[in-house]
N, C-alpha and C positions, 0 to 999 in steps of 0.2 A: 477255705475265711479264714481271713486272720483276725477280725472282728470278736472284741474282748468283749466281759461281759459292761466292764466301765467304758466301751464305746458304746452299749447299748443306753447306757446312763445317759451319756453325754447327749445323746437324741433324744433322748428324753426329757429331757432340760429342757437344750435350744428350741424342742418343737410342744413342749405341751406345759412345762414349770415356769419358764419365760417369757413364753409366748402368750397371745390370746386365744391360742388354740384349743380346744378340751378334748382330754383325750377319750376315744372312746369308751363305755361305761361297763361293757364286759369286758372282763380279763380275755377271752378266746379273739373278738374283737382287737385289740392291740396287740395281742401275741401277731395275729394272720399279719396286722400291717405291720410290726417289726420284721415280720419275715419279708414281706412285700418289698422291703427297704436293701432286705440281702443280710438279716443278720441270721444264726446259724440259732435254732431251736436252743441250744444247749445257752451259749449267751442266753438270751432272751429269759431263759427261764430260772438261770441263775441271777439276772439283774431283777428281776421280778420280785425272786425270792431275797434280795438285800434290801430291798426300797421297803418289804414287806418287814423284814428284822429291825433298817431303820424305825419305821414309826412305828414298833413296840417296846423301842428303848425308851422311842420320846416322853410315851405315857406317865407320868411321875417324872419327871426328871424334873429336878428343883436346879437354881443359876446358885454357883457355887461361890463360896467364900472368896475373897481372896487369900491367896495361899503364895506372897512373897518371898521369897527366899528358898523358897521349895524346891527341888530341880528332882526330876524325872527322871529316874534311870531304866534303862529298855531293857528286857529279857532278851537272851541269845535268839529265841524265834522271833521275837520283833527287829531284833536287828538285820538275822540275816533278810527280813521280807521289804523292811525300811533301813535300805543303805543310809549312807552319811547327810548325804544330801539330802534324803528327805527328813532326816529329825534333825537336820540342819534349816531345813523351811517353819518346821514345827516350832522349835524353838524360836524362828523367828514370827511368824504367826502370833505365837502366845505375847513374847516381850513386844510386840507392837499393837497388843489389845483385839488383834483380829481372833484370837483365840481364847477362853477363860480354860481353866483345869474341866470341866464338864465337859468341852466341846472338844477337848486338844483328847479325850478319851474315847471319846466318840469317835473320833477320826481315826485314832491310831484303833478301835474295835471294828471298826469296818474295814481298812485296808487288810488288817487283816483277816475278813471273812471273804476277802477279794481270792478267787480260786486262781490263783498266780503263785509265781516263786518269788519275786519280787514284785515292787510298787511302784514306777519311776515317779518322779515328782510331779509331774504334770498330772498325773490319776492322783495321784495326795493331795493337788489343787481342787480337781475336782470334787474327788470325796468329800472335804474341807466344804467347799460350798454348797453340795446336798446338804451335809450334815446343821448349816447354819441355817438354808431355808426352811428347815425343817424344827428349830429352836424358838421358839419367841421371844421377844425379846431382843434378837441379835442382828436386827432389819441394819445398822450401821455393819458391822462388822461384816454380813455379805454383801452390803454395795463394795466396801474394798475389797473382801475375793475377788468379788466380779470383776472391777477394774484390774486387780493383779492377771486374771486370765483373761478377759479379754483385751488388754494394753500389752504391746510389743515394745515398749519401755518398760525398766525396771520403776516399782514403785516405792517412793520415799516416804515414809511415813515420822511422823514427829512428834 
């Protein structure tokens, strides 16, 4: 079974967060449903823990004031996990107003929390979407990110 926790997160988003469906109230029911969908117990547990950690980080988050001219310097560990293309995507998203500095940091933190050696550009897009979904006041950024994920054509922002 090659499904990762990011695959579980995508499944949850597409079936419950973006849809009109309501997720099971009891966690064990949700775990059973995910297992029936073909996900391994390890990936399920990691995904649910990841979402819990995201929710806990959202509490008390304020929007960050503009930090124009500031440059994000990545640590060695971050560079190993987020390759050049991934870091380039984050810079693109920030320069085009989809990510503010707080959201960017949350995306980086949540990407580092994924238990994989490296994170692909597509996985970063999904992590970004989930972070924006959970950030109040980021509806327009969320819509742009959703368009970026679901459209095959590249998105051009002005």
